C-alpha positions as CSV (number, residue, x, y, z in Angstrom):
1,M,26.8,-97.1,100.8
2,Y,25.8,-96.2,104.4
3,S,24.1,-93.3,105.9
4,S,26.3,-90.7,107.7
5,S,24.2,-91.4,110.8
6,S,25.7,-93.8,113.2
7,H,22.4,-94.9,114.6
8,I,19.3,-96.8,113.6
9,D,16.7,-96.8,116.3
10,T,16.5,-100.2,117.9
11,H,12.9,-99.8,118.8
12,N,12.3,-100.0,115.0
13,T,14.1,-103.3,114.6
14,H,11.0,-105.4,115.2
15,D,9.1,-103.1,112.8
16,V,11.7,-103.8,110.2
17,F,11.4,-107.6,110.6
18,R,7.6,-107.4,110.5
19,S,7.8,-105.3,107.3
20,I,10.1,-107.9,105.7
21,R,7.7,-110.7,106.5
22,A,4.7,-108.5,105.4
23,L,6.4,-107.9,102.1
24,D,6.8,-111.6,101.5
25,T,3.1,-112.0,102.2
26,G,2.4,-109.1,99.9
27,I,4.3,-110.6,97.0
28,A,2.3,-113.9,97.4
29,N,-1.0,-111.9,97.4
30,H,0.2,-109.9,94.4
31,E,1.0,-113.1,92.4
32,S,-2.4,-114.5,93.3
33,W,-4.1,-111.3,92.3
34,Y,-2.1,-111.1,89.1
35,N,-3.1,-114.6,88.1
36,E,-6.7,-113.8,88.7
37,V,-6.5,-110.8,86.4
38,H,-4.9,-112.8,83.7
39,Q,-7.5,-115.5,84.1
40,S,-10.3,-112.9,83.6
41,L,-8.5,-111.5,80.5
42,I,-7.7,-114.8,78.9
43,C,-10.9,-116.7,79.7
44,G,-13.2,-113.7,79.2
45,S,-14.9,-114.3,82.5
46,S,-16.1,-111.5,84.8
47,H,-13.5,-110.5,87.3
48,S,-14.2,-111.9,90.8
49,S,-13.4,-108.7,92.7
50,S,-15.4,-105.5,92.0
51,D,-12.8,-103.6,94.1
52,D,-10.4,-103.8,91.2
53,L,-12.8,-101.6,89.1
54,R,-12.8,-98.8,91.7
55,E,-10.7,-95.7,91.2
56,D,-9.1,-96.4,94.6
57,A,-8.5,-100.0,93.8
58,H,-4.9,-99.7,95.0
59,C,-6.2,-99.1,98.5
60,C,-8.6,-102.1,98.5
61,C,-6.3,-105.1,97.8
62,K,-4.7,-106.9,100.6
63,F,-1.2,-105.5,99.9
64,G,-2.6,-102.0,99.6
65,K,-4.4,-102.1,102.9
66,W,-1.1,-103.0,104.5
67,L,1.0,-100.6,102.5
68,Y,-1.0,-97.5,103.1
69,S,-1.4,-98.1,106.8
70,Q,2.4,-97.9,107.4
71,E,3.5,-95.2,109.7
72,T,6.8,-96.8,110.8
73,D,10.0,-94.9,110.5
74,A,11.5,-98.2,109.2
75,L,9.9,-97.7,105.8
76,K,9.0,-94.0,105.3
77,P,12.6,-92.7,104.9
78,L,13.4,-95.2,102.2
79,D,13.2,-94.0,98.6
80,T,12.3,-97.5,97.6
81,F,9.2,-97.5,99.8
82,H,7.8,-94.5,97.9
83,S,8.7,-96.2,94.6
84,V,6.7,-99.2,95.7
85,V,3.8,-97.0,96.5
86,D,3.9,-95.3,93.0
87,K,4.3,-98.6,91.1
88,H,1.5,-100.1,93.1
89,Q,-0.9,-97.3,92.2
90,Q,0.1,-97.3,88.5
91,M,-0.3,-101.0,88.3
92,H,-3.8,-101.0,89.7
93,A,-4.8,-98.0,87.5
94,L,-3.7,-99.9,84.4
95,A,-5.4,-103.1,85.6
96,R,-8.6,-101.2,86.1
97,E,-8.6,-99.9,82.6
98,I,-8.1,-103.2,80.9
99,L,-10.6,-105.0,83.2
100,I,-13.3,-102.4,82.4
101,K,-12.6,-102.9,78.7
102,S,-12.7,-106.7,79.1
103,G,-16.0,-106.6,81.0
104,S,-17.4,-104.4,78.3
105,K,-16.2,-106.8,75.6
106,E,-13.9,-104.1,74.2
107,S,-10.7,-105.0,72.5
108,I,-7.5,-104.6,74.5
109,V,-4.7,-103.4,72.4
110,E,-1.2,-104.9,72.8
111,K,0.3,-101.8,74.3
112,E,-2.3,-101.6,77.1
113,Y,-1.6,-105.3,78.0
114,R,2.2,-104.8,77.7
115,D,2.1,-101.7,79.9
116,F,0.1,-103.5,82.6
117,T,2.4,-106.6,82.7
118,S,5.5,-104.4,82.6
119,R,4.2,-102.3,85.5
120,A,3.2,-105.4,87.5
121,M,6.8,-106.8,87.0
122,D,8.3,-103.4,88.0
123,F,6.1,-103.4,91.2
124,K,7.4,-106.9,92.2
125,L,11.0,-106.0,91.6
126,N,10.6,-102.8,93.7
127,V,9.1,-104.8,96.5
128,R,12.0,-107.2,96.5
129,N,14.4,-104.2,96.4
130,L,12.6,-102.7,99.4
131,Q,13.1,-106.0,101.2
132,Y,16.8,-106.1,100.4
133,K,17.3,-102.6,101.7
134,L,15.5,-103.5,105.0
135,M,17.5,-106.6,105.4
136,S,20.7,-104.7,104.7
137,Q,19.7,-102.2,107.3
138,V,19.3,-104.7,110.1
139,C,22.4,-106.6,109.2
140,V,24.8,-103.7,109.6
141,V,23.5,-102.6,113.0
142,D,24.0,-103.8,116.5
143,H,20.5,-104.4,117.6
144,L,21.0,-103.7,121.3
145,T,22.7,-100.3,121.0
146,G,21.7,-99.1,117.5
147,T,25.3,-98.5,116.6
148,W,27.0,-99.7,113.5
149,N,28.6,-103.2,114.0
150,R,32.2,-104.1,113.7
151,H,32.0,-105.2,110.1
152,V,30.6,-101.9,109.0
153,M,33.2,-100.1,111.2
154,Y,36.1,-101.3,109.0
155,S,34.4,-100.3,105.8
156,K,33.5,-96.9,107.1
157,L,36.9,-96.2,108.6
158,H,38.7,-97.3,105.4
159,Q,36.5,-94.8,103.6
160,E,37.4,-92.1,106.1
161,K,41.1,-92.9,105.8
162,E,40.9,-92.6,102.0
163,R,39.1,-89.3,102.4
164,Q,41.8,-88.1,104.8
165,A,44.6,-89.1,102.3
166,R,42.7,-87.3,99.5
167,T,41.9,-84.1,101.4
168,G,44.5,-83.9,104.1
169,H,41.8,-83.3,106.7
170,P,42.5,-84.7,110.2
171,C,40.5,-87.5,111.8
172,T,40.6,-88.8,115.4
173,I,39.4,-92.2,116.5
174,C,38.6,-93.1,120.1
175,M,38.1,-96.4,122.0
176,M,35.7,-96.4,124.9
177,D,35.3,-99.1,127.5
178,I,32.7,-99.0,130.2
179,D,34.5,-99.4,133.6
180,H,33.9,-102.5,135.7
181,F,31.1,-103.7,133.4
182,K,31.5,-107.3,134.6
183,Q,30.5,-106.2,138.1
184,V,27.3,-104.6,136.7
185,N,26.4,-108.0,135.1
186,D,27.4,-109.9,138.2
187,N,25.6,-107.6,140.7
188,H,22.5,-106.7,138.7
189,G,22.1,-109.3,135.9
190,H,22.5,-109.2,132.2
191,I,19.2,-107.5,131.5
192,I,20.4,-104.5,133.6
193,G,23.8,-104.8,131.8
194,D,22.0,-104.4,128.5
195,Q,20.2,-101.4,129.8
196,V,23.5,-99.8,130.9
197,L,25.0,-100.4,127.5
198,K,22.1,-98.8,125.7
199,T,21.9,-95.9,128.1
200,V,25.6,-95.1,127.9
201,V,25.6,-95.3,124.1
202,D,22.5,-93.2,123.8
203,Y,24.1,-90.6,126.1
204,C,27.3,-90.7,124.0
205,R,25.3,-90.2,120.8
206,T,23.6,-87.1,122.2
207,S,27.0,-85.7,123.4
208,L,28.9,-86.2,120.2
209,R,28.4,-84.2,117.0
210,K,26.0,-85.2,114.3
211,Y,28.8,-86.2,111.9
212,D,30.7,-88.3,114.5
213,S,30.0,-92.1,114.3
214,I,29.8,-94.8,116.9
215,Y,30.6,-98.5,116.4
216,R,30.3,-101.5,118.7
217,Y,33.8,-102.9,118.8
218,G,32.9,-105.8,121.1
219,G,31.3,-106.4,124.5
220,E,31.3,-103.1,126.3
221,E,33.9,-101.6,124.0
222,F,32.9,-98.9,121.4
223,L,34.9,-97.0,118.8
224,F,34.2,-93.4,118.0
225,C,35.2,-91.8,114.7
226,L,35.6,-88.0,114.8
227,P,36.2,-86.7,111.3
228,D,37.7,-83.3,110.5
229,T,38.9,-83.1,114.1
230,E,42.4,-82.3,115.3
231,H,43.7,-83.8,118.6
232,E,42.9,-80.7,120.7
233,E,39.3,-80.4,119.6
234,A,38.8,-84.2,119.9
235,S,40.3,-84.1,123.4
236,A,37.9,-81.4,124.4
237,V,34.9,-83.3,123.1
238,I,35.9,-86.6,124.7
239,E,37.0,-85.0,128.0
240,R,33.5,-83.4,128.4
241,L,31.9,-86.7,127.6
242,C,34.0,-88.6,130.1
243,T,33.2,-86.1,132.9
244,S,29.5,-85.7,132.1
245,L,28.9,-89.5,131.6
246,S,30.1,-90.2,135.2
247,K,27.3,-87.9,136.4
248,H,24.6,-89.3,134.2
249,P,22.6,-92.0,136.0
250,V,21.1,-95.2,134.6
251,T,17.7,-95.5,136.1
252,L,16.9,-99.1,137.1
253,P,13.5,-100.7,137.0
254,N,13.1,-100.3,140.8
255,G,13.7,-96.6,140.5
256,D,17.3,-96.7,141.8
257,D,20.0,-94.8,140.0
258,L,23.2,-96.6,138.9
259,F,26.2,-94.5,138.0
260,V,28.9,-95.8,135.7
261,T,32.1,-94.4,134.2
262,A,34.1,-95.1,131.1
263,S,37.8,-95.0,130.0
264,F,38.8,-93.6,126.7
265,G,41.9,-94.1,124.4
266,M,42.4,-91.7,121.5
267,V,44.7,-91.5,118.5
268,S,44.9,-89.3,115.4
269,M,44.8,-91.1,112.1
270,Q,48.0,-90.7,110.0
271,K,48.2,-91.3,106.3
272,D,51.4,-93.4,106.6
273,I,50.0,-95.6,109.4
274,S,47.5,-98.4,108.6
275,L,44.0,-98.3,109.9
276,E,44.6,-101.5,111.9
277,D,47.7,-100.0,113.6
278,S,45.7,-96.8,114.4
279,I,43.0,-98.9,116.1
280,Q,45.6,-100.8,118.0
281,A,47.2,-97.6,119.1
282,A,43.8,-96.3,120.4
283,D,43.4,-99.6,122.2
284,H,46.8,-99.2,123.8
285,A,45.9,-95.7,125.0
286,L,42.6,-97.2,126.4
287,L,44.6,-99.8,128.3
288,C,46.8,-97.1,129.7
289,A,43.7,-95.1,130.9
290,K,42.4,-98.2,132.6
291,A,45.8,-98.9,134.2
292,Q,45.9,-95.3,135.6
293,G,42.6,-95.7,137.5
294,R,39.9,-95.6,134.8
295,N,37.4,-92.8,134.2
296,R,39.9,-90.8,132.2
297,V,41.1,-90.1,128.7
298,C,44.4,-91.1,127.3
299,Y,46.0,-90.0,124.0
300,W,48.5,-92.0,122.1
301,E,51.1,-90.2,120.0
302,D,54.3,-91.6,118.5
303,G,54.3,-94.5,121.0
304,L,54.0,-92.1,124.0
305,T,51.0,-91.8,126.2
306,S,49.6,-88.6,127.5
307,F,46.6,-88.1,129.8
308,E,44.1,-85.4,129.1
């Protein structure tokens, strides 16, 4: 259902919303164009736009001019986008054929007309499907940090737990809390606080493996899922992250560097322990790390806490 990546670039979010609105406009323009074509065919009048008779007619309509100008990463990776492009070209090619015949007073056979109307309907359905995929994309992502949101977290972690039960492969989850984050907001303001959140998450993303995933649990808390990872390997990964993060500055607009640290609580998923209890155990380990002075990693095992 979801990509294995834990991140959708937030700089594309505005592009996504613009694309959704543009697709609405495109459907309206399409329906207007479709009605004009039908009027020409039924009334036998000459078609008002000579552009529809060109071989590159698909590039000349209002929707086509928008569609073929798209360079945004929000659309290009989607299979549905390429399907819309194909359907749009095919629809215009069929429209061109029957409009040329109509203008020459040639008979249009039923199959030609049926193929055109069918392709026009397919095109509209594909545009709506593209809109749906775009809306689904932005609804599952935390727009500030680009991580999956909490709703998706439970869905993905349940999938991981089912996979673990099926294969027996290990999985470790980790809670991270940015230390003294309230002081950041109080001393520097919420805009800088947002910058800190995004910078920390971006750094975590580059430090984790490609198949690890990050979820915004709430506020300045994030949950990491490290699949196929035993306790020892996960501890090594998170320990390195904890140490290196403390040395990674957040560059403020005035050029100053702000250094922040984070605390981590880890637990290994167990097949006989519910997902909710595992998350709670990771949260307990996080609280222990914070109680012991923060900027450290704590592991929870069988109700006991160990510090890495």
